[in-house]
C-alpha positions in Angstrom: -21.2 2.3 -14.5 -19.2 4.2 -11.9 -18.5 7.9 -12.6 -19.5 7.3 -16.2 -17.0 4.5 -16.6 -17.7 0.8 -17.4 -16.6 -1.7 -14.7 -13.6 -2.6 -16.8 -12.5 1.1 -17.2 -13.1 1.7 -13.5 -11.0 -1.3 -12.7 -8.2 0.0 -14.9 -8.4 3.4 -13.2 -8.3 1.8 -9.7 -5.3 -0.4 -10.7 -3.4 2.6 -12.1 -4.1 4.6 -8.9 -2.9 1.7 -6.8 0.3 1.3 -8.9 1.1 5.0 -8.6 0.6 4.8 -4.8 2.8 1.7 -4.6 5.6 3.2 -6.8 5.6 6.5 -4.9 5.7 4.6 -1.6 8.7 2.6 -2.8 10.5 5.8 -3.8 9.6 7.5 -0.5 10.6 4.7 1.8 13.7 3.9 -0.2 14.8 7.5 0.2 14.2 7.3 3.9 16.5 4.3 4.2 19.3 6.6 3.0 18.3 9.5 5.3 16.4 11.6 2.8 12.8 12.8 3.1 11.1 13.2 -0.3 8.1 15.4 0.4 6.6 15.0 -3.1 6.9 11.2 -3.1 5.4 11.1 0.3 2.4 13.3 -0.8 1.8 11.2 -3.9 2.1 8.0 -1.8 -0.4 9.2 0.8 -3.0 10.7 -1.7 -2.9 7.7 -4.1 -2.9 5.1 -1.3 -6.0 6.8 0.2 -7.6 6.9 -3.3 -6.8 3.2 -3.8 -8.9 2.3 -0.7 -11.6 4.8 -1.5 -12.0 3.6 -5.1 -12.0 0.0 -3.8 -15.2 0.7 -1.9 -16.9 1.9 -5.1 -16.9 -1.5 -6.8 -20.2 -3.4 -6.8 -20.9 -4.6 -3.2 -19.8 -8.1 -2.2 -19.9 -9.8 1.2 -17.4 -8.5 3.7 -14.1 -10.2 3.0 -10.4 -9.5 2.8 -10.6 -6.6 0.3 -13.1 -4.7 2.5 -11.1 -5.4 5.6 -7.8 -4.3 3.9 -9.5 -1.1 2.8 -10.8 -0.2 6.2 -7.5 -1.0 7.9 -5.5 0.9 5.3 -7.7 4.0 5.7 -7.4 3.8 9.5 -3.6 3.5 9.3 -3.4 6.4 6.8 -5.6 8.5 9.1 -3.1 8.0 11.9 -0.2 8.7 9.6 -1.8 12.0 8.5 -2.4 12.9 12.2 1.2 12.2 13.0 2.4 14.1 9.9 0.2 17.2 10.1 -1.1 17.2 13.7 2.0 15.9 15.5 4.5 17.5 12.9 6.5 14.3 13.3 7.8 15.5 16.6 9.0 12.9 19.1 7.0 9.7 19.0 4.8 11.1 16.2 7.7 10.4 13.8 7.8 6.7 14.6 4.0 6.5 14.6 4.0 8.0 11.1 6.7 5.7 9.8 5.0 2.6 11.2 1.5 3.4 10.0 2.5 4.6 6.6 4.8 1.6 6.0 2.0 -0.8 7.1 -0.4 0.9 4.6 2.3 0.4 1.9 2.6 -3.3 2.9 -1.2 -3.8 2.7 -1.2 -2.3 -0.8 1.7 -4.5 -1.9 0.0 -7.6 -0.5 -2.9 -6.9 -2.7 -0.6 -6.3 -5.6 1.0 -9.8 -5.1 -2.4 -11.5 -4.7 -3.8 -9.8 -7.8 -0.7 -10.5 -9.8 -1.0 -14.2 -9.1 -4.7 -14.0 -10.1 -4.4 -11.9 -13.2 -0.9 -12.3 -14.8 -1.0 -15.5 -16.9 2.6 -16.6 -16.2 2.1 -16.2 -12.4 -1.4 -17.7 -12.5 0.1 -20.8 -14.1 2.4 -21.1 -11.1 -0.5 -20.7 -8.6 -3.9 -21.4 -10.1 -5.7 -21.5 -6.8 -3.7 -18.8 -5.0 -2.9 -21.1 -2.1 0.3 -22.6 -3.5 3.6 -22.4 -1.6 5.0 -19.9 -4.2 2.3 -17.4 -3.2 3.2 -17.8 0.5 6.9 -17.5 -0.3 6.3 -14.3 -2.3 4.3 -12.9 0.6 7.0 -13.9 3.1 9.7 -12.2 0.9 7.5 -9.1 0.8 7.2 -9.1 4.6 11.0 -9.5 5.0 11.5 -6.6 2.6 9.0 -4.4 4.4 10.5 -5.3 7.8 14.0 -4.5 6.6 12.8 -1.2 5.1 11.1 -0.3 8.4 14.3 -1.1 10.3 16.5 0.9 8.0 14.0 3.8 7.9 13.9 4.1 11.7 17.7 4.1 11.8 18.2 6.5 8.9 15.1 8.7 8.5 15.8 12.5 9.0 14.9 13.7 12.4 
C-alpha cells in the first residue's frame, strides 16, 4: 500500500499523472512551434512531469536500472528548467537552456510511454513481445525525430 492505495491503484494514478504531463507538454511545445507561450500548459507540464518522476520512486524498490536512471535524469533536467524559468527569467541563454532541458524531460517521459505501451497494450505487445524488436526501435527513432524537429521549430519560433 502506498498512500492508502493498492499497488494497482497507485500504478493507475502514476500512469494518469504521466499522461497528463505528456499531453500538457505536447500542447505547450506545439504552441511554441507557432510562436505562442501557453503558461498554463507549461505549468501543468512541469508539475505533472515532476510528479511522474517522484511517484515513480515510490514504487517498491528494485535494482537500479533504466526507470531509476530516467527518473533521476528527468528531475535534474527539470531542476535546470525551473532555474532557467524562475531564476533566469528566460533572459538570454536561459531561454535556450529552459527549452532544451524541458524538451529533453518531455522526451524521456515519452520514451517511457512508448516502452510501456509495447509492454502493456496487447496489440502492440503482439508486435514486439520482447521489446527488442525493430518496430520498437523504429518507434523510438520516429519519436526522436519528432522531438528534434519540435526543438528546432521551438528555437526558431518561441516568443522571446
